[in-house]
C-alpha positions in Angstrom: 122.1 157.5 -12.0 120.1 160.3 -10.3 120.6 164.0 -9.9 122.0 165.4 -6.6 119.2 166.8 -4.4 121.2 170.1 -4.0 119.6 172.4 -6.6 123.0 174.2 -7.2 124.8 171.0 -8.0 124.6 169.4 -11.5 126.4 166.2 -10.6 124.8 162.8 -11.4 125.2 160.2 -8.6 124.7 156.5 -8.5 121.1 155.4 -7.8 122.0 153.9 -4.4 124.4 156.7 -3.3 123.7 158.3 0.0 126.1 161.3 -0.3 127.2 163.4 -3.3 130.9 163.2 -3.8 131.0 166.7 -5.4 129.1 168.9 -2.9 128.8 166.5 0.0 125.0 166.8 0.1 123.3 164.0 2.0 120.9 162.3 -0.4 118.9 160.2 2.2 118.2 161.9 5.5 115.6 160.9 8.1 115.3 163.8 10.5 113.9 163.9 14.0 112.2 167.1 13.0 109.8 165.2 10.6 106.2 166.3 11.4 103.6 163.7 12.3 101.3 165.7 10.0 103.7 164.7 7.2 103.1 161.1 8.1 99.4 161.6 7.8 98.8 162.2 11.5 97.2 158.8 11.7 99.8 156.9 13.9 98.2 154.5 16.3 101.5 152.9 17.5 105.1 154.2 17.8 106.8 154.3 14.3 110.4 153.4 14.1 112.4 156.1 12.1 116.0 155.3 12.9 117.9 152.3 14.3 121.5 151.5 15.1 121.1 147.8 14.5 122.4 148.0 11.0 125.5 149.9 12.1 126.8 146.9 14.1 127.1 148.7 17.4 127.9 146.6 20.5 126.6 146.9 24.0 124.3 149.6 22.8 121.1 149.7 20.7 119.6 153.1 19.8 116.3 153.6 18.1 114.2 156.8 17.4 110.4 156.7 17.2 107.6 159.0 16.0 105.0 158.7 18.7 101.2 158.8 18.2 99.2 161.6 19.7 97.3 159.2 21.7 98.0 155.6 22.7 95.3 153.5 24.3 97.6 150.8 25.8 101.0 149.2 25.1 102.5 146.3 27.0 106.3 146.2 27.1 107.9 142.8 27.9 110.8 142.2 30.3 114.2 142.8 28.7 117.8 142.0 29.7 118.8 145.6 29.0 118.5 149.0 30.7 116.6 151.4 28.6 116.9 155.2 28.7 114.1 157.1 26.9 114.5 160.7 25.8 111.4 162.8 25.0 111.4 165.7 22.5 108.6 167.8 21.1 105.1 168.2 22.5 104.2 167.5 26.1 102.1 164.4 27.0 100.2 163.0 29.9 101.5 159.5 30.5 100.3 156.7 32.8 102.2 153.5 33.5 102.2 150.5 35.7 103.8 147.2 36.3 101.6 144.2 35.4 98.5 144.2 37.6 99.9 147.1 39.6 98.5 150.6 40.3 98.7 153.2 37.5 101.1 156.1 38.1 100.6 159.3 36.2 103.0 162.0 35.1 103.5 164.8 32.5 106.4 164.6 30.2 108.0 167.6 28.5 110.8 168.4 26.2 114.1 166.9 27.4 112.5 164.7 30.0 114.0 161.2 30.5 112.7 157.8 31.6 115.1 155.1 32.9 113.7 151.6 32.8 115.4 148.6 34.6 114.1 145.9 32.3 111.0 144.8 34.1 107.7 144.5 32.1 105.3 147.5 32.2 102.1 148.8 30.6 101.8 152.3 29.4 99.3 154.7 27.7 99.4 158.4 27.0 97.7 161.4 25.4 99.4 164.4 23.9 98.8 167.8 25.6 100.1 169.7 22.6 99.7 170.0 18.8 103.4 169.5 18.5 104.6 166.1 17.4 106.5 164.0 20.0 109.5 161.9 19.2 111.5 159.6 21.5 115.0 158.1 21.5 115.4 154.7 23.1 118.9 153.8 24.3 119.3 150.2 25.4 122.4 149.5 27.4 123.6 146.0 28.1 123.2 145.0 31.7 126.2 142.8 31.4 128.3 145.9 30.4 127.0 147.8 33.5 127.8 144.8 35.7 131.4 144.4 34.3 132.0 148.2 34.7 130.8 148.1 38.3 133.1 145.2 39.1 136.1 146.8 37.4 135.5 150.3 38.9 134.7 149.6 42.6 134.8 145.8 42.9 131.1 145.6 43.3 129.4 142.2 43.1 127.5 142.1 39.8 124.9 139.9 41.4 124.0 142.6 43.8 123.8 145.4 41.2 120.4 146.9 40.6 119.2 149.9 38.7 116.4 152.1 40.1 113.8 153.1 37.5 113.1 156.8 37.2 110.5 158.8 35.2 110.2 162.4 34.2 113.6 163.5 35.3 116.3 165.6 33.5 120.0 165.1 33.3 122.1 167.4 31.2 124.8 164.8 30.4 122.4 162.0 29.5 120.5 164.6 27.3 123.8 165.5 25.6 124.7 161.9 25.0 121.3 161.0 23.7 121.2 163.9 21.2 124.7 163.1 20.0 123.6 159.5 19.4 120.5 160.8 17.6 122.6 163.0 15.3 125.0 160.2 14.6 122.1 157.9 13.5 120.9 160.6 11.1 124.1 160.5 9.2 124.1 158.4 6.0 127.0 156.3 7.4 126.9 156.3 11.2 130.2 155.8 13.2 131.4 152.3 13.8 131.6 150.1 16.9 134.5 152.1 18.6 132.1 155.1 18.8 129.3 152.9 20.3 131.6 151.2 22.7 133.1 154.4 24.0 129.6 155.9 24.4 128.3 152.8 26.1 131.2 153.0 28.7 130.4 156.7 29.3 126.7 155.9 29.9 127.5 153.0 32.2 129.8 155.1 34.4 127.3 157.9 34.6 124.5 155.6 35.6 126.7 153.9 38.2 127.6 157.3 39.7 124.0 157.7 40.7 123.8 154.3 42.4 125.3 153.2 45.7 127.8 151.1 43.8 129.4 154.0 42.0 129.5 156.9 44.5 133.2 156.3 45.2 134.2 156.6 41.5 137.0 159.1 41.1 138.7 160.6 38.1 142.2 159.2 37.2 145.1 161.2 38.7 147.5 160.2 35.9 147.3 159.1 32.3 149.0 156.6 30.0 152.7 156.5 29.8 154.6 157.5 26.7 155.4 153.9 25.9 151.7 152.9 26.3 150.6 155.7 24.0 153.2 154.7 21.4 152.0 151.1 21.4 148.4 152.3 20.9 149.3 154.7 18.1 151.4 152.1 16.3 148.5 149.6 16.6 146.0 152.2 15.2 148.3 153.1 12.3 148.8 149.4 11.5 145.1 148.6 11.6 143.6 151.8 10.4 141.8 150.1 7.5 139.8 147.9 10.0 136.8 148.6 12.2 138.8 149.0 15.5 137.3 148.1 18.8 137.8 149.6 22.2 138.9 146.2 23.6 141.7 145.9 21.0 143.0 149.4 21.8 142.9 148.7 25.5 144.9 145.5 25.2 147.8 147.5 23.7 148.0 149.5 27.0 147.3 146.6 29.3 144.0 147.9 30.7 140.3 147.0 30.7 138.2 148.9 28.1 136.7 151.0 31.0 140.1 152.0 32.5 141.7 152.5 29.1 138.9 154.9 27.9 139.2 157.1 31.0 143.1 157.1 31.0 143.2 157.8 27.3 140.9 160.8 27.5 142.9 162.1 30.6 146.1 161.8 28.5 145.0 163.1 25.1 141.8 165.2 25.8 140.1 163.0 23.2 138.0 159.9 23.3 139.5 156.8 21.6 136.9 157.3 18.8 137.8 160.9 18.2 141.5 160.0 18.1 141.0 157.2 15.6 138.8 159.3 13.4 141.4 162.1 13.4 144.0 159.5 12.3 141.8 158.3 9.5 141.2 161.9 8.2 144.9 162.7 8.4 145.9 159.6 6.4 143.2 160.4 3.9 144.6 163.9 3.5 148.0 162.5 2.7 146.7 159.9 0.2 144.6 162.5 -1.6 147.8 164.3 -2.6 148.3 161.3 -4.9 145.9 162.0 -7.7 146.1 158.5 -9.1 144.3 157.0 -6.1 140.5 156.8 -6.4 138.3 158.1 -3.6 136.9 154.6 -3.1 140.5 153.3 -2.5 141.3 156.1 -0.1 138.2 155.4 1.9 138.9 151.7 2.1 142.6 152.0 3.3 141.7 154.7 5.8 139.0 152.5 7.4 135.9 154.4 6.3 132.8 152.3 5.6 132.6 153.6 2.0 133.3 156.7 -0.1 130.2 158.4 1.2 131.4 157.9 4.8 134.8 159.5 3.8 133.0 162.5 2.2 130.7 162.8 5.3 133.7 162.9 7.7 135.7 165.3 5.6 132.7 167.6 5.3 132.1 167.6 9.0 135.7 168.0 10.2 137.3 170.0 7.4 134.4 171.9 5.9 134.9 170.5 2.4 134.7 167.3 0.4 137.7 165.1 -0.4 137.4 166.1 -4.1 137.5 169.7 -3.2 140.4 169.1 -0.9 142.3 167.3 -3.7 141.6 170.1 -6.1 142.9 172.7 -3.6 146.1 170.7 -3.1 146.8 170.8 -6.9 146.3 174.6 -7.2 
């Protein structure tokens, strides 16, 4: 057992707990605000601080790095993914090139983005500020982008190409990146439905800026009442499972891409937001039964563990499950 890190809470928690069930305080937090000085200021290579790989996300890999103040040279190999890099913190002077090609220089500032198409490149940089720099790397599957292009506009995946950009800003990509970053900072990040929905959103936005996606239009109508009923019934019957976007789309007879857009048009929510709300509402009903443990409630509602349940309650209702149960009994 160990004490809660909240100085006003006297609860003792399990040694491996990541969230206090009494006050909801997160016990293990890696923040993007961590200073490089706190790391000793001696970084010579990028230091990984957060990663989505343990969360089991599909079509999307997200990693956050603390960057050294100066990097002499780093060769990145070719990849099968498209990579979006978000810069936060101090400005830096960066030079990059393809193998044996000419160096190209640019200055990167807070909120700047780099989009890489998967080709190998070499890079070095030097900080222009005493502020630490962190980066978020979002790797999107090229196969997902190709499938989306084919579904949306019938574009031949073999002809699809992504143009690399550096030092640009895009408010939507910035918003998506920061939301992914905040999600990774949670003790129990959201499951694969969240990642799949976000990956689809990223794919569509990247396609819109390419010749293949300039004809993409918003849906003029949503799902029918019968389709929504089938989706809701399926969600309720499988709420204790880690639901996927593909499984939900099958209930309405659409591809994951078309389903996600039609679903949001119909409900005003993403599939992930909808399913999370169903989980919380079921948990509220079960918490009225005082003989059910919080571990049991978390499991049958589809939360990864009790800490994930507490985290969701704290974020959406402003109080912990235990506090909610006590309020119901008063």
